[in-house]
C-alpha angles and dihedrals in degrees: 000000000000090000097040091095095041128104118195120209109203141143114294114263117229127219136184141094095285092051095052093038088060093054091046089056091048091049091050094050093046090059091062135061132345097011105041089190120198094212112141099210143001089260089074093058111111117253087227089074089075092050091048089051092051092045092054090045091051091048090051089054091053092048090050091053091049093048092048089059092049096249129136109278090203091065102099095190092058091048090051092047092053090052092049092049088058097060089149091057113124136163140166106259135178090269095048133266111357116205137142143222128232091278093055094253119136117253109229126201115229135199134200110228127203127193107244137165123230127167092351090305119117114203143143111264129186114255099168130030125199116207107208091195098056095024089229130137115219126192121225126217088256092068092083090056093062110120107219123201110259088010098283139072117267120260121266088239127020115244092252095034127249092290099031088255091137096057128071117229113243111238106174124123095256091061092050092051092049091050093048090053098040100045096061090045091050090047093052092045091050091050091051091046093050091049092052092047092049092049091049091047092052090049091050091046090055091052090046092052090054090053093047097067088130094060111095129187110240091222089064092060125094108207114237101158130354126227132179124236137173116233117205104175132295112264135170090266091065091051090056092047091050090054093049093048089051089056091055102098119161132140090239097049126075113245118247113224104173147278138274114221101178107122127265091015099066111154148136121248115213137159115296117237111201100207096051123222131338087257090061091047093051092049092049104102092190092062113075113203122191126197093269091056091048093049088050089055089049092052090052091052092048093050092049093047093047090053091045093051090053093048128083090270091064093194145025105222098189106057112154140122093279093056093049103086126193121214128205091276092057091250119143117235120187120228139169097067130125135008093073094153091050092051101039106016093239141063095230135058125207117235097190122180090243095053109122097198092096094148091062089054095050093097095043117111116252094240089057093046088059093058121085093214120039126180112243091231090057121197134294092244089049089054090055090054091049090051091055092052091047092050092049091052090045095051095044096036089218137113124232128230170235087025097192094058092044094051093047091053092046091052090058113078107246120249095196130359110358120240111265136154117273119258125204128200088220092066098040137009125257094261091055091047090053091048094053092045090052091049094054095041113149090234108068091207090062092058114102122236120250092254087063093040090058091055094044092048090052092049093049091064111017095164092059091065100042093051098027096114093050091046090048092053091046093049092047090053090050090046091051092048090047090051090051090052091048092049092047092048092048091047092052090048090050091049092050093047091047090052090050092048091048091049092049092048091048090053091052099043138031111275093246092052092044092052090051092051093046088051088056094247124144113247109219120204112259134203121224122200096213135359133154123245125202126200127180133181134187112243112230094010093139091053091049091051091053092060097036134071121248091251091052091050091050090048092053093049092046092051093046097045092044087055091049091046090056092048096052090055086074093059139059093251139117124223105226101186148312121232114185106306094345119105120195124194132172136191132195096049151130083359113036117233103187112240093332091097091081092046093048094049094044094049090047090051091053089049090052091054092049091050096045091056090060096039117112128202111230098219094033105038094165094055122091121216117222127201128211110205133191129183132188135171129209147098122320140171116230132190146142114273124194136012106225093054106003117206130192101231133187123217133188145076090284090070092050092049092050089053090051090051089056096046091050094046128100131237113286089004131119110219115197133183128238092258092055092044091053091056093045091050089056090052090049101199097097129086112224131185121202112236095187132225117335133178109251118196109251092001105067122217115351135176111237139177142213117235105222109172148320129240111259094003116150109180098177097076093096109021093059090081090054092057093087101026100074093038 
């Protein structure tokens, strides 16, 4: 009734053999490569296909004109100009007569459509046609069937005009009195009417809310696992299906809670199963399953499928390991059934020969694989075949493959024995082998129903049902003990790895800094008023490298630095880094030690000189290594730099000066700066020799000293054991 008074002005529809023949050709070509369309008839082909055809044909005409005149066909402006010059061009295209106006725009024929009923079919039919070529309006035989309001067509112009401009407004006193009386009455009546409408709307909304139990707010959902669906509009059919799914309640079926239809968050909400699918359980190496557990899973699947086949759904259609979920009590619950139109927008799926999702078709029955269109809900006999494949994978805990070759063989009707998975008497008894072979029989009519499968499965292993509870308790105890062993083993591995990581970190950083990092604390850079820095360098190292192999050079450095590393353990110092043959040590950080830093570094340097004199090179035993040492004291800033391989680095002019002391030193000499000499003079146990003023690069002239010895120092206490090791 709402459209009975409506006329629709739209482009004229074309009919005829040529018109429908074009859409049949389009439909046929869409079914092939590269589109593989799933349209069910040519009526579903878009009308824009005809316009696209005519547009390409028109462009080809323009290109032909340009090429005939020897111009570049890739010049779009010239092609467009040629088409505009031919304003009188017209031809019969797939979308009807194609012709143009003076501006080069296509003239389109229009029709006026009226909603009429004929033979119990209500549809819009054309009553007037406008010919854009002749500019004429032609009536169709359906014009006389138009039902006009009040039995006649409306006037071209209303009596008072469209804006009441043809009627004079009455302004006498009677009119004013009538208005003053009527307006309040109309206002009161409107208020009462609005109140009644609002009350009725609230009452209907309450009833609607009660019937929309299935509708869930997306913000109330906690995401566990995402899945993709296609939403094609909510119709009354879905409401009925939602209600029927809600009524499906069985211990071996997942419970349906509702749907969320808020784009783009369109999803189904079902019962959550903690242990995932049977595929996840089989792949879990930490969960040991014996034959009794597997048969228990099989019984759960059979019970769920038997209930499903007796319900309004009649079949599952998607039974495989991924749709068999396992809850926290190790009970199988079937999922993936029903609501196919809501998920995919259609009742049928296409199993085309070029489809590459062969793994998804592995559980599909052979007779269904040979059909081009298969209902998503499958068949009951197809479900029995899928159950046999699932049970075989469950019993053998293996996956088949390659899927592409298997599917191609199954699609071909067998000449001899059909292709099926291998069964071994070692994995299952003869009764179970016969059951699986009956379930995947090539003839669907020979496959038993699930009510018979349940009995046959029970008879194939009677002991598993009589002692199932005891076996379950025993297996749970073993599983718990196994988990305890796994946890203990993983804990021990974690402890060992943590100890290794802590040891490695402690070797890279000062112990105080390493402890802060291991505790998760942030190590801030810190300034130190005075510390002592040590640099050493091997004299003639470059010349030695030129006559030695890389392995021999690495061996020398490893022996020497291992000796130095043992020596520095005796002193309150920190090894900063080694670069090539350079060795850098600091004292007085990260824990301050007063003025002892200069004493510790100086004593250590004397120890180094004593040790290097006794050190022997393995591949050059007659050669003597010589160190060049430099020491400086002063302020520095220290902090941890980097995250991938963090280093405790020192910054400041004190570091540069210490490096200059080393580079200006002499073999087997300890060169110290004025600042270090001042501290050692206060201590008073060191013998110093003034070197005098020297020119230091970047520092100018500075007064420096040689560190000669220390009272009571005996540097041979450690290096004596290294005398024979390197040699």
